[in-house]
C-alpha positions, 0 to 999 in steps of 0.5 A: 208531138210538137215542142209545146205539146211535149212540154205540156204532157211532160210528167214524172215517172216513178215506176220504171220497167227493167229494160235498158235504154237504147244507146241512141235515145241516151246519147240524144238525152244527154245531148239535150242536156249539154245544149241547155243554156248556161250562165255566161255560156260557162258550159261548166255542168259535168253529167255522170251517166250511170247505168251499172246496176251495181253502182245504182244499188250501192248509191241507193244503199248510200243515200238511204244510210245517209238519210236514216241517220238524219233526224226530222226538224220542224219546217223541214221540206216535205220531200226530205221528211219523206226521204228520211222516213222512208229510209228509216224503214229501210226501203228507200230507192231514191232513184226508183230503180231506174235503168239510168240515172243522170247526175249533174255537178257544177262549180260549188262557188259559181252563182248559176250552179243550180240554174244551169243544172236546172236548165239542163235537167228540164232539156233532158226531161223534154227530150225524154218525153219526146222519146216515149221515155219516162223521167223523174228529177230527183234532189236527193244527191243535192240535198247530201252534196256534202256527204263524204261517202257520196262525194268520195264515190263521185270523186272516183268518177271524176267530180272535181274538188271545187264541184258539187251535185245539184240534181239528178234525172231518174231515166227509163221506160215507164212501167205501164201497160203500153210502156209509155209515161203518163201524159195527161196534163195536170191542171195548173193550180199555181204559177200566177201570171201578172200581165203588165201591158 
C-alpha cells in the first residue's frame, strides 16, 4: 500500500485475536510513534508498552472500577457515558482485550502534551495498518489521568511526577476471517474544507 492508501484504509479494530504480536512488528510500530513530530522537537512523549496479560487484566479492572464509581451528568461526552454504563454492568474491557497496549504520557504542564501524543498515536495506527495489524485509539486512561490507582500503577512503571497519560493504542491481529483489519474507507460526512485561493 502507498502512504495515502494506508491512511485512507485505516479503521479502528475493537475485536482482537488471542495471538501475540511479532516482536519486530511491535518495534516498528513503537519506532513510528517515536518519530512523530513534537512541539519544538521536544520529544517528551513517554511510551509504556504493555504485553503482559496479567497487567492488562489488572488495568482493565482498575479502569472499570473507576468508571463504575462515576455518575453520568448532562452533556457528558457519549463515549464516557458508554464507559460508565458498561462499567456499572461489570463487563467493561476498555482495551478490547488487545494483546498489546501502548500508553502515551507527556509533561502535564507542557502546552503540546496532547498534540504530541496524538501525532505519535496517528503514526502508530498508520504503521499498524501497513503491517496488517488492527489498532484502536483509546482515551479512557486520559479521562482518568488523575485517578490515584492508575497514577500509582504507572508511577511503578516509570511515569514521572510531572507527567500524565494523554492517550493509548490497543494493538493486535484483528479477530476476523482473514485475520486482517477492516479496511473499507468510511464515507467522509464531516471535516469540511474551505479553499481560499
